[in-house]
C-alpha positions as CSV (number, residue, x, y, z in Angstrom):
1,M,104.8,65.1,128.6
2,T,102.2,67.9,129.1
3,F,103.1,71.3,130.4
4,D,101.5,72.1,133.8
5,A,100.3,75.7,133.6
6,R,99.4,75.8,137.4
7,K,102.9,74.6,138.4
8,Y,104.3,77.3,136.1
9,R,102.2,80.0,137.7
10,D,103.1,78.8,141.2
11,A,106.8,78.9,140.3
12,L,106.5,82.4,138.9
13,G,104.8,83.5,142.2
14,C,108.1,82.6,144.0
15,F,109.6,85.8,142.6
16,A,108.5,88.7,144.8
17,T,107.5,91.7,142.7
18,G,106.5,95.3,143.4
19,I,103.0,96.4,142.2
20,T,102.3,99.3,139.8
21,V,99.2,100.9,138.5
22,V,99.8,102.0,134.9
23,T,97.6,104.8,133.8
24,S,96.9,106.5,130.5
25,M,94.1,108.5,128.8
26,K,91.7,107.1,126.2
27,N,91.2,109.7,123.5
28,N,92.9,112.3,125.7
29,V,89.6,112.4,127.8
30,E,88.9,109.2,129.7
31,P,91.4,107.9,132.3
32,L,92.6,104.3,132.1
33,G,94.3,102.3,134.8
34,I,95.4,98.7,135.3
35,T,97.3,97.0,138.1
36,V,100.6,95.6,136.6
37,N,103.4,93.7,138.3
38,S,105.3,93.0,135.0
39,F,107.4,96.1,135.2
40,G,111.2,96.5,134.8
41,S,114.1,98.7,134.0
42,V,115.6,98.4,130.5
43,S,118.2,101.1,129.9
44,L,119.7,104.2,131.5
45,D,120.6,105.9,128.2
46,P,118.1,106.4,126.9
47,P,116.0,106.0,130.0
48,L,113.7,103.0,129.2
49,V,111.4,100.9,131.3
50,L,108.9,98.2,130.3
51,F,105.6,96.7,131.3
52,S,103.3,94.2,129.7
53,L,99.6,93.8,129.2
54,G,97.5,90.8,128.3
55,H,95.7,91.2,125.0
56,T,92.3,90.4,126.5
57,G,90.5,92.3,129.2
58,N,93.2,94.8,130.0
59,H,92.4,97.7,127.6
60,C,95.6,96.8,125.8
61,Q,94.5,98.4,122.5
62,E,93.6,101.7,124.3
63,F,97.0,101.8,126.0
64,Q,98.7,101.1,122.7
65,D,96.6,103.8,120.9
66,S,97.4,106.4,123.6
67,G,101.2,106.0,123.6
68,K,101.6,107.9,126.9
69,F,101.7,106.4,130.4
70,A,102.3,107.0,134.1
71,I,103.7,104.0,135.9
72,N,102.8,104.5,139.6
73,I,104.9,102.2,141.9
74,L,102.6,101.6,144.8
75,S,103.5,102.0,148.5
76,E,102.3,99.6,151.2
77,S,99.6,102.1,152.0
78,Q,98.2,101.9,148.5
79,R,96.9,98.3,148.6
80,H,93.4,99.7,147.9
81,L,94.6,101.0,144.5
82,C,96.1,97.7,143.6
83,D,92.8,95.9,144.4
84,R,90.6,98.5,142.6
85,F,92.6,98.7,139.4
86,A,92.8,94.9,139.3
87,S,89.0,94.6,139.5
88,P,86.6,94.4,136.6
89,L,85.0,97.7,137.5
90,E,84.2,99.9,134.4
91,D,85.0,103.3,136.0
92,R,88.0,102.4,138.2
93,F,88.7,106.1,138.8
94,N,85.4,107.0,140.3
95,G,86.1,108.4,143.8
96,V,89.9,107.9,143.4
97,S,92.0,110.9,144.2
98,H,94.6,111.7,141.5
99,S,96.3,114.5,139.7
100,I,97.3,114.8,136.1
101,G,101.1,114.5,135.4
102,E,103.2,116.4,132.9
103,N,102.3,114.1,130.1
104,G,98.6,114.2,130.8
105,C,98.2,110.8,132.5
106,P,96.8,110.2,136.0
107,V,99.2,110.2,138.9
108,F,98.5,108.9,142.4
109,E,99.8,110.9,145.4
110,G,101.7,108.7,147.8
111,S,103.3,106.5,145.2
112,L,106.9,105.4,145.8
113,A,107.8,106.6,142.3
114,V,106.1,107.7,139.2
115,F,107.6,107.2,135.7
116,E,105.9,109.3,133.1
117,C,106.7,107.9,129.7
118,E,105.8,107.4,126.1
119,T,105.9,104.4,123.8
120,Y,109.4,103.6,122.5
121,A,108.6,100.2,121.1
122,T,106.1,97.4,121.5
123,H,106.7,93.6,121.1
124,E,104.3,90.8,120.8
125,A,105.0,88.0,123.3
126,G,102.5,85.2,123.5
127,D,99.3,86.4,124.9
128,H,100.8,89.7,126.0
129,L,102.1,92.9,124.5
130,I,105.4,94.3,125.9
131,F,105.5,98.1,126.1
132,I,109.0,99.5,126.1
133,C,108.7,103.2,127.2
134,R,111.0,106.2,127.1
135,V,110.8,108.0,130.5
136,T,110.2,111.7,130.2
137,N,109.7,112.6,133.8
138,V,110.3,110.8,137.1
139,T,109.4,111.5,140.8
140,S,110.1,109.4,143.8
141,D,109.6,109.2,147.6
142,S,112.1,106.9,149.3
143,S,110.5,107.4,152.8
144,Q,107.9,104.7,152.2
145,S,108.0,100.9,151.7
146,A,106.9,99.1,148.6
147,L,103.7,97.1,148.2
148,L,105.0,93.6,147.4
149,F,103.3,90.5,145.9
150,H,104.7,87.0,146.6
151,K,103.2,83.6,146.2
152,G,99.7,85.0,145.5
153,D,99.6,87.3,148.5
154,F,100.9,90.5,150.0
155,P,103.5,89.7,152.7
156,I,103.8,91.8,155.8
157,L,107.4,92.8,156.3
């Protein structure tokens, strides 16, 4: 019996997820950002979260080298950021308004929440690297709704 990768991806798509853009800095100079929906909480004490990046095409090594991140949880009004940071553009930050957070990583105004963090541990997992991150600063705005991804689309709620 062969494993059906398409069926597997379709089944994974049944789980609605929020969308984040994880940002960092390459060599403390060049901003990096990638759309990520593999985000989750790990621990309250110490405060830990996780995200994962594919080894190919996602600047995985640069994120690993940096060790500092801002995980921007996107609001419904930030779909343009989701699309832009999921694209193959070289300079994804060109024309994108952002500030620099306490840990030196880009932060997007209007995000539902921002977790500023640093690498706590990494784990190899198939074709991805799981980053477990210690949260050093958090901000949130509960007045907005989350940007959700479900079955390959962005449902209107």
